[in-house]
N, C-alpha and C positions, 0 to 999 in steps of 0.2 A: 437385231442383227449384230453380229460380231465382225468387226473389221480390224485388220492389223496393218499399220504402215511400218515398213521395214527399212532399216539402213539409212534413215534420213539424217540430215544436218538440222538439228532443232534450233530455231531462233524463236524463243518462247514468248516474245512480246514485252518482256520486262526491261529490256535494255542490257541484260547480262550477256556475257560471251556465249557463243553457240557451242553446242556439243552434239555428239552422235548418239542416237538412241532410236528405239522403236516406240510406236504409240498404239495402244489398244483402245478401240472405240466400241462401246456397247450401250444399247438403249439411248443413243443420241448423246452420250457423255464420254469424256475422256476417263477411262477406267484405270489406266496405268501408263507410265512412261519409263522406259528402261530396256532391258533385254526381255523380249516377249516371245513366248512359245506360240507359234502361229497355228498349232493344231486345233481343229474345231472352228477355225475362222471361216465364215462364208466368203469373205473377200480379203485378199492380201494385195497391198499396193507396195511395189518395190520403189523406194525413193532414193536409191543409191545415186549420189551425185546431185541430188536435189535438196532444196531447203524446205523444211516443214515449218510453217508459221501459223499463227492464229489467222482466221479469216479477216480480211480487211474491212474496216468500218468507214463508210462514206457519210460524213456528217453534214453534207450539203447536197441533197439530191432533188431532182425535179421529175421523178418517176410517178408522181401523184396520180395522174390519169393513166399513164402507160401500164402501170402494174395491174390495172383492171382489164386492159385490152390484151396484153401479152405478159402473163403473170411471171414467166421465168426471168424477165428483164435481162435478156442475154448480154447486152453490152456491159452490164455491171458484173455479172457472174464471170464472164470471160476475162475480166481483169482482176479477178480474185476477191471481189467484194462479196461479203456474205450478209452484211447488215447495212441498211441505209436509213437516213433521217429525212422524212418528208415534211411538208408544211412550211417551206422556207419563204423568206422575203416578205412575210406578212400577207401573202395572197395565195390561197390554195383552195382545196376542195370543200372543206367544212370548217365552221358551220355555214349552211346555205339555206336560208328560208326560201320556201317555194316561190314567193313573189319576186325574188331576186335572181332566179335561175338564169333567165335569158340575158340580162345585162352582165351578170357575173361571169357567165361562160365566155362572153366577148372579152371581158377584162383579163381573164385567165389565159386566153388562147395563145398569146405571144410567148408565155412561159411554158405552159404544160400541154398545149395542143388543143384540138377540138375533136369531138366524137359524139355521134348520135347512137352509138352502140350500147351505151350504158344507161341505167336508170338514174337520173339526176335527183331523185326524190329522197335522198338519204338524210337530208336536213341538218345533221349534226355530226360531231366527231364519232360518237358511238355508232351511228348508222354507217358512216364511211369506213371505219375500221372493220365493222362486220362484213362489209362488201369485200374488203381485201381478204379477210379470212376465208370467205366463201369461194373465192377463185383459187385458193391454195397457192400462195406466192412462192416464187423460187428463192427469194431472199427473205431475211428478217426485216420487217418494216416497222418503224416507229414514227411518231407524228408530233409535230409542234403545232399548237393552235395558233392560227395567223391573226395578227392584229387587225388587218384589213377586213377579214371576214367578221370578226367580232364587232368592229365599228359599223359595218354594213347592217348587221342584224339589229344593232342598238339604235342607229340613227340615220341609216341610208348612206348614199354616196356623195352627198353634197359637201362642199368646202366650207365648213363652219366648225365651231367648237361645241362640245356637248354641254347641255345644261346639267344640273345636279342629278336629275332623274336618269338622264341618258348615261352619264358617267357611272352611276350605280349599276345600271343595266349591263354596261360593259364589264364591270368588275364581276357581276353575278354570272355572266356568260363565261368569263375566264374560269371561274371556279367550277362551273358545270362541266366544261371541257377538260379541265385537269382531272376532275373526278372520273371522267370517261376514259382516262388513260393517256392523255397528252403528256409528253415528257417535258414540256416547257412552252414558252411563248416565242413567236417570231415576229419581227417587223422588218419592213423594207421602206425606209424613209425617203426613197426616191420614187416609190410607187404609190398610185392612188388606190384607195383613200388613206393609206397609212400616212402619207406626207402631210395630210391636213392636221394630224394629231400633234399637239404640243407636248412638252416634256412631262408636265404634271399628269396628263392623261395616261401616259405610259407608266409612270411611277405607280399609279394606283393599281393598274393591272399587275405590275410586277410584284407588288406586295403580296398578292394572292399566290403568284408563282413561287415566291420565296417561302411561303408557308409549306409548300409541298417539296421544298428543296429542288424545284425544277430549274431549268436553265433559260435565260433570256438570250435569244440568238438574234443578232441585229445586223442587217445591211444598213450601215449608218448613214446619216443624212448627207454626208459628203465624204468622198474618197479622193478629193481633188483640192480645189482652192481653199476651202474652209474646213479641211480635215481636222485641224487642231481644235477648232471650236466644236466640231462634231464629236470628237473624242471626249472633250470635256463634258458634253451633254450626256454621253453614254456613262461616263464615270459618275456623274451626278445621279443618274438613274440607279446605278448600283449602290451608291452611298445612301440614298434616301429610302430605297425599297428593301435593301438587304439581299437582293437577288444576285445570283452568279451571272457574270457577263461572258458572252461568247460572240466575238466579232466574226461575221461571215466574210469569206474570201478576202482576207486582209491584204491591203495593198495601198500604194500611193500613186494616183493617176496623173499623167501629164508631166512632160519634161520640166515645165516651169515650177512644178511642185516638189521635185526631187530633193530640193534643199531642206524640205520639212522632215525628211526621214529621221534624222537624229532626234528631233523634238517629239516625233511620233513614238519612238522607242522610249524616250524619257517619260512620256505620259503613261505608257504601259507599266513601267517600273514604279512610277509614282503611285499609281492605283494599287499595285500589289503591295507596296510598302505601307499603304494606308489600311491594308487588310481587305480590300475589295478583290474578290476572286475573278481573274480575267484569263481568258483563253481565246484562241482564234483558229480558224481553218484557212487553208490555202490550196489552190490548184497550181500545178507546176508549169505555168505558161506565162508568156508576156502579153497575152491577149485575153480579154474577157468576153462574155457572151450574155445577152439578155434580150428583152423584147425591144424592137426598133423604136417603139413609141416613146421610150424614155428620152429620146433626143428632143422631143417637143417641150416647150416651156410648161411649167406646172399648171398655169391657168387654163391651158388647152384641155386638161383632163377633168376639170371641175364638172361633176354630175355624171361621170361614167363614160363608157365607150360610145354610146349613141351621140352624146354631146361632142366627143372628140371628132367623130365623123362629120357631124353637122358643121363644126368650126373649120374643118379642113376643106369644106366645100365653099367657104366664103373667101373670095379673093382679097378683100381688105384685111381680114384676120390673118391670112397667109403672110401678107406684108409685115404685120406686127410680129408674127412668129419668127420670120427671118431676121427682123431687127433685133429681137431678144436673143436669138441664137448667135448673132454676130457680135452683139454688145454685152451679153450676159445679164443675169439677174442676181443680185446679192444673195448668197446662201444656196444657190442652185448649182448642182453638178451638171455642167454643160458639156456633154459628150463631144459635140462638134468642136468645141474649143480645145479640149485636152487630147483628143484623138485625131480630129481632122476628117473632112468628108472623104478623103482618099484612103483613110485607115479604118473606116466603118464598112462592113460587108454584110450584105443580105444573106441569111442562111436558110430561111424557110418562109414559105407562103402557103396559102390554102387553095388558090385558084389556078387552074391549068394555064390560063392566059398570062399569068405572071411568073411562070416557072423560069422564063428567060432572065429574070432578075437575080435568081439564086446564084451566089458565088461572086456577084459584082460588088465593087465598092460603090458608094453613093455617087462619086464622081463619074464612074463608068456607067452607072444607071442613067445619069443625066445625058451622057453622050448617046446611049442606046435609044433613049426616048426623044432625043432631039430637043432638049430643053435644059434649063439650069438644074443643078443637082438638088437644090431645095425643092423646087416644084415637082420634079420627077419623084422625089421621095414622098412628098405630100400626096401625090396622085396614088402612089402605091399603097400608102397607109389608108387612104380614104377607100380605095377599091377593096382592100383586104379587111376593112373594118378593124384596123389596128393589129391584126393577127399575123405579125411579121417578126421573125427572129433575126438577130444580128450578132456579129463578132466585131470587137473593137480592140485595137492595139494601143497599149498605154504605158509599158514599162521596159525594164532591162533585165537580162539574166542575172546581173550582179544583185539587183534588188530582190529577185525571186529567191536567190540563195541566202541573202541576208535574213529575210523573214523565215525561210525554211529552217534555219539553224536556231531560231528563237525557242526558248523552253515552252512558250505558250502555244506553239504551233502543232496542229495535226493536219493530216492530208484530207482532201475532199475532191470531188469532181465538179460540182456545180454545173452539170451538163444538161442542156435542153435536148430532148430526144428526137425532135422532129426535123424534117427537111435535110439540109446539108449542115450538120451540127458542128459545133466546136469539137476538135479532136479529143478533148478531155473526156467526152462521153465514153470513148472507147479505150483511152490509154493513160489516164492520169496516174494511177498507181504503178503500173509497169514502167512508166516514164521515170518516176522517182527512182525505182530500183535499177533501171538500165542506165539512164543518163546521169542522175545526181549521185548515185552510189558507185556503180561500176566505172563509169567513164570520168566523171568530174571529181569523184571522191569528196563531194561536199558533205556527205554524211557517211557514217559507217553503216553496214548492213543492219546491225543491231539497233542503231539509233532510228533508222528509217522504219523498220518494222514496229518499233515502239510507237512512233508517231502515226502509224496506220492502224494500230490495234489497241494496246493497253491504254495509251494516252486518251484516245477518244472514248473508250469504254469507261474510263474513270471520270472523264469530264461529263459524260451524259448519264452517269450512274447505271451503266449496263452491267449489273453484277453477274458474275459467272461467264463473262465473255471477254475477249481481248487478250487472253493469256493462256498458253499451253501449260496447264497444271491439272493434276488429278482432281476430278470432281467438276471441272468446268464443262460447259457445253462444247460439243465437238463441231465447232465452226473452224475449218482448217483450209488453208491455201498452200499448195505444194508447187514450187516453181524452180526453174533452172536459173541459177544466179549468173551463169555465163552467157545466156542468150536472151533473158527477159528484157523486153523493150516495147515501147509503143510504136505502132506503125502508121497511124493516121496522121495526115498533114492538113493544113488549112485548105489546100486545094482538093485533097481526097481524104476526108476525115473518117469515112465509114470503113475502117479496117480494124479487125481484131488484133490484139497484141500477140507477140510471140513469147513463149517461155512460161506461160501460166498453164501448168500441166494438169493438175487435179484441183477441184474445189469441192469441199464437203460442207453442207449446211445442216446443222442439227443432226449430224451423223449420216445424212443422206448424200450420196455422191451425185453432185449436180453437173460437174465437168469431169470427164475422164479422158485422159490422153488428148487434151485440148479440144474436146468435142462435147457438145451439150448432150446429156443423157436423156433428158425429158423428165427426170425425177425431180420433184419439187418438194423441198423440205423446209421452206421458210415459215416463219410465224410472225404474228403481230406482237410486238413488244410494247406492253402498256406499263405506265408508271403505277406502282403499287406502294403507297407510302413514300419512302425516300428512295426506293430503288425501282429499276425497270426490269420487268420479267416478261 
């Protein structure tokens, strides 16, 4: 199919100044940029007054289950995203040995949701990626093999260190999944069972990832009190394995830790001066979102979700939980400490009887249930078998902008798609364009588009994407720079943004005049050698 985009303002993703030109798309590729004769074109898009940019790349996504249920993933398309990276935080869909399906689904529920509508027998990355292909996704989907899944297959869910045979098995699984097309390895060192892994375990897996020039994507062990030690650990992993490092949703949590920001920046620069390749992604909000179970002390999670529920049912263990949450445990990111019970909000549940908790802070939940906030929260987690989402407030706009301007930064959503989600699910990329470019002038338009397109494409080795040049894949987002903005709020997050007019995925028009067309042009992007195709 031949498509011509006429009269647009081209912001090509390179960071160079914009210019006016037409774009010719044919066979899913950008055939020409310049003055194009539209004769013979099956479709002509008039982009006068609009910006024509590469499709946005979301390097931290949690659509892992949702893409199988609603393959168009409309909340992402509607904000201009054409490619996303699944498999985040060390816990995702694959690998998944059949004997672990039941406990792992419970462990995963707080991040990616629950469903009986799919066949969970895919077993490994190859099987999972084939399932995505079979549903014909609306976006391009790539996958990081998760540390927690690897550890589970090799040695189960217990809190212990691997023996030599188990560590070798973890290394072998990593290689198998990289061969299946994973673009790197992820870990989330606040999530179980990833948190049980020590530095050397991760280094050994990362050596394999480095052989494939893959990326190591990490939710580091601390984003709060011990963030400096945590960053030193990550840098050591990069130094000893040779792997490229990418920090997930980079930030410093909690007012008492804001004085560490200068040292955090120094560590980034120190690593880069040493020759360690470092990058990070960021969502443009002062609040985060994850599964509510992370507020529980680490020992509560030992053995998996069934053990969590069992411990929550023990009154004496609840007292120990409260004691640890109020006093802290060295090296543990204590969300209650850095955010507060009044700044952590329930965003999703699975049971109708608990729907009244959605949107409430933990303090408000306690008042609703007629008990203290801790026990009201424990009751909810126990009844929901840990399948509860949350939002927590941790930072300031000044800090968001500081990290946004860093050369290592690219944009992401990190959005959980269930229940009453964080508004970033619907608006992260338009928010950058509307608030941080147009209103606050924290970035130029060209800088922002670079951080949404070419920067992530380069970091994740996505050759042929992320820049509007002849020969590249026709992933294109067309938006109105005068009106583009996110609309969702923390009170009412499920709102599509304004100003994202057209979205094209591999030459297929997926969004036209701000409406979903129903046409799905996405592909699974697999690592092949050193590149992702």
